[in-house]
N, C-alpha and C positions, 0 to 999 in steps of 0.2 A: 504494499500500499505506499502511496507517495505521502510526501509531507503534506501537500496541499490538500488531499482527501482526509487526512487526520484533523487537520485544522477546520476544515469544511464541518466535520463531524461534531467536532467541540462547539462549534458555533451554533449548529443545529441544535444540539443538546442544551447550551445555555440558553439560548433564546426560546427554546420550547418550555425551559423550566419558568422562565419570565413570563411566557404566556399562560401557563399553568397557574402561576401566582396570581396574574391578574385575574383570570378566570376564576378561580376560588373565591377572591373577593366579589366577583360580580355575582356569581350565583349562589354562594354559600355566606361569606362573612357579612355582606351588606345586607342581604335580604333577612338574614337573621337577626341583626342587631336593628334593624329598622322595627321590628315590634316592640323594642325597648321604650321606655319612657325619653324624655330629653336628656335629662341628667345620666341616667344609665347609659344611653346611647353615646353620648360624648365621654364620658368616663371610659367606656369600654373602647371606643376608638383610639382615645389618647394613650390608653394601656399598649394597645396593639401597636400604634405608630410608635412609641417609645422605644420598643424592642428594635424596631427598624432603624430609627434616628441614633440609638446609642450604638451604632456600627455594628450590628450584628453580623460576626464574620462570614457565614455561610451566606446570608443574604448579598452582603457586599461583593463576594467573591462571584455569586451568579449574576448579579445585576451589573456591576461595573465589567466582570468579566466579559458578559455577553457583548458589550460595546467594543471592548478591545480586541476580542477574537473575531468578531464580525468584521471589523474595520481590516485586521489582517489578513482576514480571508479575502476580502476585497482585493488588497493589495497584491496577495499573490495570485489571485484570479487574473489579474491583468497580464499575467506573464502565461496562464495556463489556459484560460478560455477564450472563445471567441463568438462572434455571433448572438444567438439566442440565449446561449448559457451565460454569456458574460453580461448581458443585458438583464436576465433575471438576478443575477448577483447584485448588480448596482442598483437596480429597482428594490430588491429587498433591503440593501443596506439603507439606502436613503429613506424608505418609508419607515424602517426600525428605528432610524435617529431621529427622524421629523415626524413620526406618528406616534412612537411610543416615549422615548427618551425626551425630547423637547417639550411635550405637553405635562410630562410628569414634572421637569423643573419649571415650567411656566405656570402650570394649573395646581395640579395635585399635592406638591410639596408646600407653595405657599398655603393653600388651605389647610393642609395637616399643621403647619407652623401657626397659623392663625388659631385653630382649634386648641393647640398645645397651650396657648396663652391663657386660656380660660380657666378661672379658679372657681371650678364648679359649686364649692362650697359657700363662695361668697357672692353669688349673682343669683338674681331672683328668677322666678320661673319664665317671665316674661323674657329676659334677656336668654336664658336657657335656649328656649323655643326660637327665638330670632337666630341664635348662633347657628343652631341645628339648621333652621331653613336655609341660611345662608351658605351652608357648607354641602348638606346632604346630597341635594339634586345636581349641583355643579359636579361635584366629586364623582358621583355616579357616572354621570355623562362623560366626562373624560375616561374614566377608567373603561368604559364599555367601548370607547374608541381605542384606547390602548388594547385592550383585549382582542377586538378584532383583528387589529394592524398586526398585533404580534403572533397572532395564530396565523394569520396569512402569510407572515414571514417564515414562519415555522413550516408551514406547508410549501412554500416556494423554495426554502432550503432542502427539504427533503426532495422534492421534485428534481433539483439541480443535481443533487447526488444521484439519484436514479438515471439522468440522462447522461451524465459524462462518463 
């Protein structure tokens, strides 16, 4: 097996783990905590997010690794691929960076950070309700976009491996 194929497999694996993580939030975590009251919802999300923000090493390895290895795959792909195969890899990389990673940085992380600043024991029910309403629908919308695009990228990388 060539080095390029090994890197492509690693890219596919890491991007698929990210897709699975986002998918789990879209279909299990957020629908599950949706049924909680405002205080419990915010507290639960804060606790979950704090694990990620405290640089959970496995999460960081997968999340950041997916970007690094995918870009490395693209760089190697310029020397190994041509035509439709190269186009698939370029497109997959671009939509992963701009459709998964960029929205994470521009939308989801700022929403997470804003929610983290809330001291749920010191604010009234109306402010809790407002904070949740300001957070939940936007966060879910962007997570669904990231889930769809990351799943699409995983499928494209699997297809690429099959056709090369």
